[in-house]
N, C-alpha and C positions, 0 to 999 in steps of 0.2 A: 647392489643396492643391498644393507645389512641388513636385520629384521625387521627393525623397529623402523625402518625408511620404508619397507612393502607392507606394513601391515597400517602405514598412518591411513585414518578415512579423510578423502576428501574434503575438506574445509570444516573438520571437527574442532578446530581451534577456530572460529570468527560463531558463533551460533547467537547471529543477529539478524536478521532479514528484513528490516523495512527500507523502504524506498520512499520514494521523494516525488514522483509523480499522480498526478488525480486520486485516487482511493487507496493505488497499492501500499501495502500494507506488508506483504512476504513475496520471495520470489518464486512460494509452489515448487522448492526442489524437490525431486526421487533419489537422490542421491544416497540417502540410507537405504534404498531399495538395493541399490549395487554391490553392499558389505557382502563378505565371503560369509558361506554357513552363515548360520541362524543370526540375526541382531536386529538388537532392537536399543531406544534410543527415545529420551523427554530432553526438550530445549523450553526456555521460560526466559523472558526480555522482559524489558524495561524500557520508557523510554519518554526524556522529559526535555520540551523545546522550550524558545524563547522568541515566541515568532510575533511580531509586531507591525504598525505601519500607522500612518495618520489620516483621518480622516477628510474627505472631501469638502468647500463650501466654508471655509474657516472666516470668511467675510461677515457671511452670516451667522456664523454663531459666535464672532466678536461683539455684534449686537446685544446677545444677551449676555454677555460679560464672562465668557467661556475661553477661557487663555490657553486650555490644556488640551491638546487634538490629538494626542494618543491613543492608538486601541489596544494598549496594554498586551499584556499576552493574551492570545485568540488560540491557542492549543494546549484540549487538557492533556494532562499522559497517558501515556499508553502504556499498554499490560496486552502482551500476546506468549503464545503457547504452542507448541509443535509436542505431536509426538506420532512417532515411525516403527511399524514392525517388519523384520522379512524375516522369511521359513526358505529351506532349500527342504523342499517335500521331495525333490527326485533328483538325480547328479545332473538333470538341463532342466529343472522344472522348479522355479520357486514361486513363489507367492506372499504379496505384504498387503498392509493398511497402513498409511500415514494422515494425519487427522492436522489440518493448520489453519490461518484463520487469515485469507490470501487478503479481503480488500475490508476498509473499514476509516473512518473520520470524527474526532470528537473536538471540534469548533465550539467556543464558549466565549462570544463576543461582546461583552454589554457593555454601552457606552456612560457612563453615568458621571459629566463633570461637574465642577460647581461653577454656577450661573450667579445673576441678581438675584436669582431668588430661590437661592442655596440648589444644592446635592440634586438634577434633576435626568432624568431614564430618556437620551436621544436616540440612542437605537440600536437594536438587538439584532443576533445572529446567530442560534445556535444549530448543530447541525449532527448529527449522529448515525453513523452508520457501520453496520457487525456484519461479520459473513466466517461462515464454519463452512470447513470442507472435508469430507471422507473420499481418501480416492484407494483405490482397492486394484493393484494391477499383479498380473501372472505375466512370468518371464520364462524364455525360450534360451537357453543356451543349447547351440547346435556344434559348438566347440569351445573349450576351454578358454578365450577370450573372448566372443562374442553373444553379447545378451541383448534379444530381441522383446521389447515389451509391449504392452496396453492395461487398459482396464479403462474402469468406470468411476466415474464421477459423483458423488450428493454434496449438490451444495444449497444451505442455509442464508437467507438476506434477509437485512430487517434495517428499519433508518425512521428518523423523526427530522423536520426541520421546522425552525419558527423564527420569523422574520415582524420586525418590528424597526418603523423610523421614517422619514419623511422622503427617503431617498428611494423607497420601496411604493412609496403613490398610494395608488388604489389594492396594493399588496400590502400595506402595512396590518398588521396585524395575523397575516397569512401564519397555518401552522396545516401542515400536514405529517400523516403516522405513516411508514407504512409496515402494516401486519406481514412478519415474519413468515414470507412464502421459503418454496421449496423449488431445486428443478436440479437436473441430471445431464451431464457431459461427458466426454470421453477422451481419454491421451493413450499417446502412443508413441516410442521411441526406440533408439537404441542404443549401446554402448560397447565400446571396447576397451578393452584391459591387459595390461602384460605388469602385474603386479611385480614381475624382476626386476625393473624400470621404474616403478612404482608411476606408470603412467595408465592414467583411466581418463577416457572420453567420455560424454552421453550428450545426445542432441533427445530433447524431450519437445511435443507438441501436443497442447492442452485448447481442447476446443472450449467456441464460445458458450454459453449456458442462460438457457430463457427463464425466464421467472414470469410468475402471474401474481404481483402482489396486492392483493386489497386496498387502497389507498384511499383514510378516512380525512376529507378536507374541511377545513374550517375558516372562518378570518373573526377574531376578537369572538370566539366560544361558538360561534352561527356556523354549523353544517349550510356546509355549501351542496346543492342541487340543483345547479342548472340546467345540468345534463343526466338524464340516467345511467345509475352507479354503474359501473362496468370495470375488472381489474384492468391495471394498467400492464403491460408489458417493459420489464427490466433485464435486457440482456448482457450478461459479465462478457468481460472481451476475450477472445482465444489471444493464444500465447508461443513465445517459443525458446525453449532455455537453450544455450550451450555454452555444454562445462567441460575444464581441461584441465590435468595435475599430469607434471611427468619430474621426474628426477634428477635435480643436474649433475649429484654425484651424492655420495653417501649417506651427507648432512643438509642438503637440499633439496628443497621441492620449489615447483613454481609451479602455480594454479589460477585462473582466473575463469572468468563467467562473461559469456555475455545474451542481453534477455531483451527479447523485443512483446510489446502487447501494446494490439489494435486498441487506444483507447478513442482514435477519434470516430471510430462508430458506437460509440456508449452516448448513451441519452436517458434521461428522467423525465416526463411528464407527463403529470399529472390530468387526468381529466378536466378539472372543475377551473383547475388553475389556467389549462391550454384556452377552454374555453371562454373565459373573463377575458383575456389579454388578449385573445384574436379580437373577442365582440370591441373592446378601446382600440386597437387598432385601426379599425374599421373607420371608428366616428371620430380619432382623432387620429391621423397619421404620422401626423408634424411632431408628437410629444411620447410617442407611444408603438414600438416596436414588438411585432411580435419575437420569441427566442424558447428556449428550453428551459428550465427550470434549471435542470444538471448536463451542462455535456462538454463535450472537451477537445482543444483544436486541433493536437497534432498527437501521433502515434508516441510513445512509449518508447526511448533506448537508454539502456544501461549496458556499462561494463567494469570490468572487478578485475585485477591483477595483484597478486598478493605470494608471499616468499614466506616458505616454512622452512623453522632451521632445527635439527635435532639436535639437542644440548646433549642428553645421554640416553641411557637407556630408559627414565621414565620421562624427560621432559623434551615438550616439541614448545618453541617458539613460534610467533607468528605475526606479520604485519599484511596490509593490503591496503588499496585504496579503491575508490569507486567513483566512478560518474555516471549521472541521469541526466536524460537531456528533458524534465520536464514536459507537460503537456500544454502549452505555447498560452493558455490561458490570460488574461488583463488581470492586473493586480486589484483584488478583492480582499473581502475581511475570511473569505472560502478559498483564496486562493491566495497570502501574497507573498508567495512562494513560488519560482518556476525550476525545478529540477535541482543540482545538487553535486558537491564533491563530499568527500568519507574519506576519513583514515578509521583505521581497524589494528585495532593489538588483540592480539590475543593468545592465551598459554593450553597447552592440553598434560595433564599429567597423567599418566599409563600406569595404572595400578601393579598390573600383570599386563598381559598379552591379550587377555580379554574386557577388563572392566578400564574404561578411562572418565577421567574431568574436565573439562574444558571450559574456558571462563574468554568472556572479549569486552572491551570497550568499545564504541564508536562513537567517532566526534563527525556532528555531521556544521559544513557549511552551509546555506541554502541559496540558491541563485536569487535577485530581485526582481520578481515580477513585472510585467513593460506595465510603465503606466504610459505610457504617451501610447498604448492601443484602445484607449479610455471612447466610449462617445459620447462626451459632454454632452448632446441634446437630446440624448433620451434618460427620461428623470429615472426609468422605474429601469435596469440591468439584470443579469442575470443572479447578480448578489450584490451587497453594498463594496462600492466600489473605494477605492483608497488612494491618496494624492502623492503620497510620498511611503514606501516600504523603506522596513529597518533592514541593519544588517544581524540576520537573524540565524539560529544557529539551534544545534539540539545534541545531546550524547544520550548513549542506549547504556546499557549494558547487559552482557543475557548469558546463560550457564545451562551448558552439554552435559548431560548423563550418559553412558554409552556402554553397553554387554554384550560382547558376541560368547555364542556359548554352540 
């Protein structure tokens, strides 16, 4: 392997992390911590989505003179950032800090079609979740090839949800504000590297993190207090990342990744919401079923396979494909898509042996969530359901700057 190949940063050409299942926004990678010597990097990305569907109960809407049943685009633009540093404080001991934004959602659905009486607001779903991670790692290198690492994770989480419309029945006008909370977790893993072959592998486990969130709930502006106020528990999921890079020859490097996230055990259920729902489920079990405000049907799996080509001493080009399993939830304004395929094209320019810049563009084709799984006998659902799902897609781009010293 030549000097350019052996110094290639795993994934440096594709500084875009957003995934497509549940609240997943980043792959929580620790690969920057595995760089040689001292290393600092910063990444910034943006995602622009075109995600839509068609509302239910079109027969009733026709009686109001409504002809347009499209939700319009329900996803706002995303912006995300990542900063990482790694310091080789001794020949066999390293320390690193990584900041990222692992979970997030920004849904803004406001259905206001033209009716016989003019434009009217029929249904609204607004969801915004945001999070921040700060991971602090210590690595021990017993040999030149092995790195055993572990660390602590500090995480913050906050969110807000607004619901309005006939689909929500008694919960139309419901709002909940999840105040910013914090929790602590841990991570651990090991890596094996052979720089002369551009070989690098890493296996990383991240623990679940428990938050105690103060959730302020109201309906049409009136604070709910059916039961005494108590913080709710939100547990962000555990995950496993497996990363692999290997040189094929002096000019080409194959890289791949597999990720598992335990979304099946994730749920959000505010106390007032659950109390109201349980009450009506008891007195009207034929039309009201109990459910969690947010939960997911299955765990997420994702995989990536890519090829990087060394053009010359300064330029590296890359391309990769990504698959994401989705969460298995039925089609809704909060889940119009379920899993995706994506294609990423990237390029890295090395100013010298220590400084590089990388840029990537990623196209997402989202799989349609399953309309057939809807419970049409239940007017209150986890969120506003859809009768059809559009051919949804998104485009993201990102830039990364790295410095070795």
